[in-house]
C-alpha positions, 0 to 999 in steps of 0.5 A, spaced: 910 784 134 914 785 127 922 784 128 924 791 130 929 795 126 933 800 131 935 807 129 942 808 127 943 814 132 938 810 137 934 817 139 931 816 145 924 819 147 923 825 152 922 823 159 917 829 160 910 830 161 905 828 155 907 832 149 901 836 145 904 835 138 899 829 136 892 829 135 887 826 140 879 825 138 874 824 143 868 819 141 865 821 148 857 821 148 855 827 145 861 828 141 861 829 133 863 822 131 863 824 124 867 829 125 872 825 129 872 820 124 875 825 119 880 828 123 882 821 126 883 819 119 887 825 116 891 825 122 893 817 122 895 818 114 899 825 115 902 823 122 902 816 122 899 816 129 893 818 133 889 817 139 881 815 140 879 817 146 873 815 150 872 809 145 871 803 149 867 803 156 872 802 161 868 797 165 868 792 159 876 793 158 876 791 166 872 785 164 877 783 159 883 784 163 879 779 168 878 774 163 885 774 160 887 773 168 883 767 169 883 764 162 890 765 160 894 766 167 901 765 164 900 771 159 905 775 163 910 769 163 916 769 157 916 763 153 919 764 146 916 758 143 909 761 145 910 768 145 913 773 140 917 780 141 924 782 140 925 786 146 927 784 153 921 785 158 916 785 152 912 780 149 905 779 145 901 773 148 896 769 144 889 769 147 883 765 145 878 770 142 872 769 147 867 772 152 868 780 153 874 779 148 870 778 142 865 784 144 865 788 137 867 794 141 874 791 143 875 786 137 874 792 132 870 798 134 866 801 128 870 807 129 877 803 128 873 799 122 871 806 118 878 808 119 882 802 117 877 802 111 879 809 109 886 807 109 887 800 108 881 799 103 875 795 104 878 788 104 883 789 110 883 783 115 885 782 122 892 779 122 894 779 129 890 779 136 893 778 142 896 781 149 902 785 149 905 785 155 911 790 158 914 787 165 916 791 171 923 793 169 922 793 162 927 798 159 926 803 154 926 800 147 930 803 141 926 807 136 924 803 130 918 802 125 914 795 126 915 793 119 917 795 112 915 792 105 922 794 102 927 796 107 933 795 102 930 800 097 928 805 101 921 806 098 916 805 103 915 812 105 912 813 098 907 808 098 900 807 102 900 804 108 899 796 109 898 795 116 896 799 122 897 797 130 891 798 134 893 798 142 887 798 147 891 799 154 888 795 160 891 799 165 893 806 165 899 808 161 904 813 163 911 815 165 911 810 171 908 804 167 910 806 160 908 810 154 909 809 147 912 815 144 912 817 136 916 821 131 910 824 128 911 824 120 917 819 120 913 814 116 914 819 110 921 820 111 926 815 108 932 815 113 930 814 120 929 819 125 933 824 129 932 827 136 927 826 141 920 824 139 914 829 139 908 825 142 908 821 148 900 820 150 898 818 157 892 813 155 887 811 160 883 804 159 878 806 154 882 810 149 885 807 143 892 808 140 893 807 132 899 807 128 902 806 122 907 800 122 912 804 118 912 810 123 918 810 128 916 809 135 919 807 142 915 803 148 918 807 154 920 802 160 916 800 165 918 803 171 912 800 176 911 794 180 906 791 175 905 788 168 902 793 163 898 789 158 894 792 152 890 788 147 894 789 141 891 787 134 894 788 127 890 790 121 892 789 114 891 789 107 889 782 105 896 780 102 900 782 108 901 778 114 906 778 120 912 774 120 913 770 127 920 769 129 923 762 128 923 760 135 915 762 136 913 755 133 907 755 138 905 762 137 898 763 134 896 770 131 889 769 131 885 764 135 877 765 136 872 760 138 867 757 133 861 760 138 864 767 138 865 767 131 858 765 129 855 770 134 859 776 130 856 780 124 858 778 117 862 784 116 866 782 122 866 774 120 869 776 114 875 780 117 877 774 122 
């Protein structure tokens, strides 16, 4: 993830049940997907975060988790050269996109693609694709945006989005394993945030969270006994890319087997 910028007042996310302020839309069978797309796109533009429920088959995500554990058994082991992450107890581990990880429903679902095209333009790219891990005992993060274009000039709140994070949890994200809490609308505020977050959704495998790289948010601590992995990708305009920390000399933002890439439709081959 991008180098985080801590809030001067270090506001904390609420230690309470899921708050109702944010927007969640369902893509379950029988739902009006066109209406869901319109609602999700507007919510992401306005609030800086949105949850897409019932988007991916949980059985497919279980296969992804097994694939990662089999082919990347050290994904949960910290390594500053190979993995990135400025926070204690958290890191993004690179993975080779193959097998179930290359399934378009996981790599870039049609719903996520349509939202990204609306907000980032037709030429957006998949900049990063890996596994974001929160380890048992990981503390609460400071509130932060993932990145800004012009932090020294306080211009970002007036500009269109340049990148979105896509979080696909592989386990339940709750008050034990840790949720992501958001200060909705903070990507449109020039001077950071105050007070408690107003959206901290519980997520089950199958749901997907999207957020603007400028929105202030906080990964809550992992108070459980197990790793909390999520597939984490960054979608961006073609002229922007994530900058890895200097120590992460072996980190690969996106790695895909040739066979998996050739199996993709041209629209996805372009974006990788």
